[in-house]
C-alpha positions as CSV (number, residue, x, y, z in Angstrom):
1,M,0.0,0.0,0.0
2,G,3.0,2.3,0.2
3,R,3.5,2.7,-3.5
4,P,2.2,5.9,-5.3
5,P,-1.0,5.6,-7.4
6,K,-0.5,4.5,-11.0
7,N,-3.0,7.0,-12.3
8,S,-5.5,9.6,-11.0
9,A,-8.3,7.0,-10.8
10,E,-6.4,4.9,-8.3
11,A,-6.5,5.8,-4.6
12,P,-3.4,6.9,-2.8
13,P,-2.0,5.0,0.1
14,L,-4.4,4.9,3.2
15,E,-2.6,6.3,6.3
16,L,-5.0,6.2,9.2
17,S,-4.5,6.0,13.0
18,G,-5.5,2.9,14.9
19,I,-9.2,2.2,15.6
20,K,-10.5,2.2,19.1
21,R,-12.4,-1.0,20.0
22,E,-15.5,0.9,21.4
23,S,-18.1,1.8,18.8
24,L,-16.0,0.0,16.2
25,S,-18.3,0.5,13.2
26,A,-18.5,4.2,13.8
27,Q,-14.9,4.6,14.3
28,I,-14.2,2.8,11.1
29,I,-16.7,5.0,9.2
30,K,-15.2,8.1,10.8
31,S,-11.7,7.1,9.7
32,L,-12.7,6.2,6.2
33,T,-14.8,9.4,5.8
34,E,-11.8,11.6,6.9
35,Y,-9.6,9.7,4.4
36,F,-12.1,10.3,1.5
37,F,-12.2,14.0,2.2
38,S,-8.5,14.6,3.0
39,G,-8.1,16.1,-0.4
40,S,-5.8,13.4,-1.8
41,L,-8.6,11.1,-3.0
42,L,-10.3,12.0,-6.3
43,A,-13.9,11.3,-7.1
44,G,-14.1,8.1,-9.0
45,S,-11.1,6.6,-7.4
46,K,-11.0,3.0,-6.5
47,L,-10.6,2.3,-2.9
48,P,-8.0,-0.2,-1.5
49,S,-9.4,-3.6,-1.0
50,E,-11.1,-4.8,2.2
51,R,-8.1,-6.8,3.2
52,Q,-5.8,-3.8,2.8
53,L,-8.1,-1.6,4.7
54,A,-8.5,-4.2,7.5
55,E,-4.7,-4.5,7.7
56,T,-4.1,-0.8,7.8
57,L,-6.8,-0.1,10.4
58,G,-6.0,-3.2,12.5
59,V,-9.5,-4.6,12.3
60,S,-11.3,-7.5,10.8
61,R,-12.4,-7.7,7.2
62,S,-15.9,-8.2,8.2
63,A,-15.9,-4.9,10.3
64,V,-14.5,-3.1,7.2
65,R,-17.2,-4.8,5.1
66,D,-20.0,-3.5,7.3
67,A,-18.6,0.0,7.3
68,I,-18.3,-0.1,3.5
69,Q,-21.8,-1.3,3.2
70,S,-23.1,1.6,5.4
71,L,-21.2,4.0,3.2
72,G,-22.7,2.4,0.2
73,L,-26.2,2.7,1.4
74,L,-25.6,6.4,2.1
75,G,-24.4,6.9,-1.5
76,V,-20.7,7.8,-0.5
77,V,-19.2,4.8,-2.3
78,D,-20.2,2.7,-5.3
79,I,-19.8,-1.0,-4.6
80,R,-19.3,-2.9,-7.9
81,Q,-19.5,-6.6,-7.5
82,G,-16.4,-8.2,-8.8
83,D,-14.7,-5.0,-9.5
84,G,-14.2,-3.2,-6.2
85,T,-15.4,0.0,-4.4
86,Y,-15.1,3.5,-5.8
87,L,-15.6,6.9,-4.3
88,R,-18.7,8.3,-5.8
89,D,-18.8,11.6,-7.7
90,T,-21.9,13.1,-6.3
91,G,-20.8,16.7,-6.0
92,S,-21.5,19.1,-3.1
93,E,-24.4,17.0,-1.8
94,L,-22.1,14.2,-0.6
95,L,-20.5,15.4,2.4
96,P,-23.6,17.0,4.0
97,R,-25.4,13.7,3.6
98,V,-22.6,11.9,5.4
99,I,-22.7,14.4,8.3
100,E,-26.5,14.3,8.5
101,W,-26.2,10.6,9.2
102,G,-23.7,11.3,12.1
103,L,-20.6,10.2,10.3
104,F,-18.7,13.0,12.1
105,L,-15.9,15.1,10.8
106,G,-15.0,15.6,14.4
107,E,-15.3,18.7,16.7
108,R,-12.3,20.6,15.5
109,R,-13.5,20.5,11.9
110,V,-17.0,21.4,12.9
111,M,-15.7,24.5,14.8
112,D,-13.5,25.4,11.9
113,L,-16.7,25.5,9.7
114,V,-18.4,27.6,12.4
115,E,-15.5,30.1,12.4
116,A,-15.7,30.3,8.6
117,R,-19.4,30.9,8.7
118,Q,-18.9,33.6,11.3
119,Q,-16.7,35.7,9.1
120,V,-18.8,35.2,6.0
121,E,-22.0,36.1,7.8
122,I,-20.5,39.3,9.3
123,S,-19.3,40.5,6.0
124,L,-22.7,39.6,4.2
125,A,-24.7,41.6,6.9
126,G,-22.6,44.7,6.3
127,L,-23.0,44.4,2.5
128,A,-26.8,43.8,3.0
129,A,-27.1,47.0,4.9
130,R,-25.5,48.9,2.1
131,R,-27.3,47.3,-0.8
132,R,-30.8,46.0,0.3
133,T,-33.8,47.0,-1.4
134,D,-37.4,47.4,-0.1
135,D,-38.2,44.0,-1.4
136,D,-35.3,42.6,0.5
137,V,-36.4,44.2,3.7
138,A,-39.9,42.9,3.2
139,A,-38.7,39.4,2.6
140,L,-36.6,39.3,5.8
141,R,-39.4,40.8,7.8
142,A,-41.8,38.0,6.5
143,I,-39.3,35.3,7.5
144,L,-38.9,36.7,10.9
145,E,-42.6,36.7,11.4
146,Q,-42.7,33.0,10.4
147,M,-40.0,32.2,12.8
148,D,-42.0,33.8,15.6
149,N,-44.6,31.2,14.8
150,A,-42.5,28.2,14.0
151,S,-44.1,24.9,15.1
152,G,-40.9,23.4,16.3
153,P,-37.1,23.3,16.1
154,E,-37.0,21.7,12.7
155,E,-39.2,24.4,11.1
156,F,-37.3,27.1,13.0
157,V,-34.0,25.9,11.7
158,R,-35.3,25.7,8.1
159,L,-36.6,29.4,8.5
160,D,-33.3,30.4,10.1
161,I,-31.4,29.2,7.1
162,S,-33.8,31.0,4.9
163,F,-33.3,34.3,6.9
164,H,-29.5,34.2,6.5
165,A,-29.9,33.2,2.8
166,A,-32.1,36.3,2.4
167,I,-29.4,38.4,3.9
168,A,-26.9,37.0,1.4
169,K,-29.3,37.7,-1.5
170,A,-29.6,41.3,-0.2
171,A,-25.8,41.6,-0.1
172,R,-25.6,40.8,-3.8
173,N,-22.3,39.0,-3.7
174,S,-22.8,35.6,-5.3
175,V,-19.5,34.2,-4.3
176,L,-20.0,34.9,-0.6
177,A,-23.6,33.6,-0.8
178,D,-22.4,30.4,-2.3
179,V,-19.8,29.9,0.4
180,L,-22.4,30.5,3.0
181,S,-24.7,28.0,1.4
182,N,-22.0,25.3,1.4
183,I,-21.0,25.8,4.9
184,T,-24.6,25.8,6.1
185,S,-25.3,22.6,4.4
186,L,-22.3,21.1,6.3
187,I,-23.3,22.3,9.8
188,R,-27.1,22.2,9.4
189,V,-27.4,19.1,11.6
190,W,-25.4,20.8,14.3
191,M,-27.6,23.9,14.1
192,S,-30.7,21.7,14.6
193,R,-29.1,20.0,17.6
194,S,-28.0,23.3,19.3
195,I,-31.6,24.7,18.9
196,E,-33.2,21.5,20.3
197,A,-30.7,21.6,23.1
198,A,-31.4,25.2,24.0
199,G,-35.1,24.3,24.4
200,E,-36.3,27.7,23.1
201,T,-36.1,29.8,19.9
202,V,-37.0,33.3,21.2
203,T,-33.4,34.2,22.2
204,S,-32.1,33.3,18.7
205,N,-34.9,35.2,16.9
206,D,-34.3,38.2,19.1
207,E,-30.7,38.2,17.8
208,H,-32.0,38.0,14.2
209,R,-34.4,40.9,14.8
210,I,-31.5,43.1,16.0
211,A,-29.5,42.4,12.8
212,F,-32.6,42.9,10.7
213,D,-33.3,46.3,12.2
214,A,-29.7,47.4,11.4
215,I,-29.9,46.1,7.8
216,A,-33.3,47.7,7.3
217,A,-31.9,51.0,8.5
218,G,-29.0,50.8,6.1
219,D,-26.4,50.9,9.1
220,F,-23.4,49.1,8.0
221,R,-21.6,49.1,11.3
222,A,-24.6,48.2,13.4
223,A,-25.4,45.3,11.0
224,Q,-22.0,43.9,11.3
225,S,-21.9,44.3,15.1
226,A,-25.4,42.6,15.4
227,M,-24.3,39.7,13.3
228,R,-21.0,39.3,15.2
229,A,-23.0,39.1,18.4
230,H,-25.4,36.6,17.0
231,M,-22.6,34.5,15.6
232,R,-20.9,34.5,19.0
233,R,-23.9,33.3,20.8
234,A,-24.7,30.7,18.2
235,E,-21.2,29.4,18.7
236,Q,-21.7,29.2,22.5
237,R,-24.9,27.3,22.0
238,L,-23.2,24.9,19.7
239,R,-20.3,24.3,22.1
240,R,-22.8,23.5,24.9
241,T,-24.4,21.0,22.6
242,L,-21.0,19.4,21.9
243,G,-20.5,19.2,25.6
244,H,-17.6,21.6,25.6
245,I,-17.8,25.0,26.9
246,P,-14.4,26.8,26.2
247,T,-12.6,28.7,28.8
248,E,-10.9,30.7,26.1
249,P,-12.8,33.6,24.4
250,S,-15.0,33.0,21.4
251,H,-13.5,33.1,18.0
252,L,-15.1,36.5,17.5
253,P,-13.5,39.4,19.5
254,A,-15.7,42.1,21.0
255,F,-16.5,44.9,18.6
256,H,-14.5,48.0,19.0
257,E,-14.7,51.4,17.3
258,D,-11.4,50.8,15.5
259,D,-12.7,47.6,14.0
260,R,-15.4,49.3,12.0
261,L,-15.2,49.0,8.2
262,T,-16.0,52.0,6.1
263,P,-18.0,51.5,3.0
264,G,-15.9,51.6,-0.1
């Protein structure tokens, strides 16, 4: 397994840490998932054999086979009888589906995505305050009203995502909007869990309303400050959901006068 791939369709060597014996299937799936999305494996690549994977991971072939079958059911890999197993080319929908099924990227990567989302959301809020139209303001207000009457956490999260997408639309920056959409799809399951764990949605929607008021008023600085505060609190809720409340400060520093961005 140490030799380099012969061509781009052949998987590179698999280098994974040993597998803990508890929750063996989940551990194997997690290790395989991290390998698939490490950046060195191309879509369409043929995976090492079950025997090779089992030897590398230090587990039985049957355990590897069960994990591969699970990934096959999720559409992550394509199992071709008599030919082997291939990483499927299913585009941006693939990784979110994996995470929705709890095949965890790990807390560190989740928090990296949260940090990336924070920076994108803050930028979009400022741009939205500058560029929003009356129709944008009306759309945001309508979503907020629906969120006030959401029937439960699942509907609230769906509307929450729609609210932030509407801000991105008002910002009129398609690149940032696409980045936000991709990040949101990756952490949506964690957003749902943090809202459910909080046991209420009023606090979150009050934060949305402060950001909305600033955007509607066209106040660039206030919009960014409000979104920064919302993102910081959302991160705190998520950390509590993950069972880890940090002693260090949030990723987002407090807003200071010198931090403000002037419209350009």
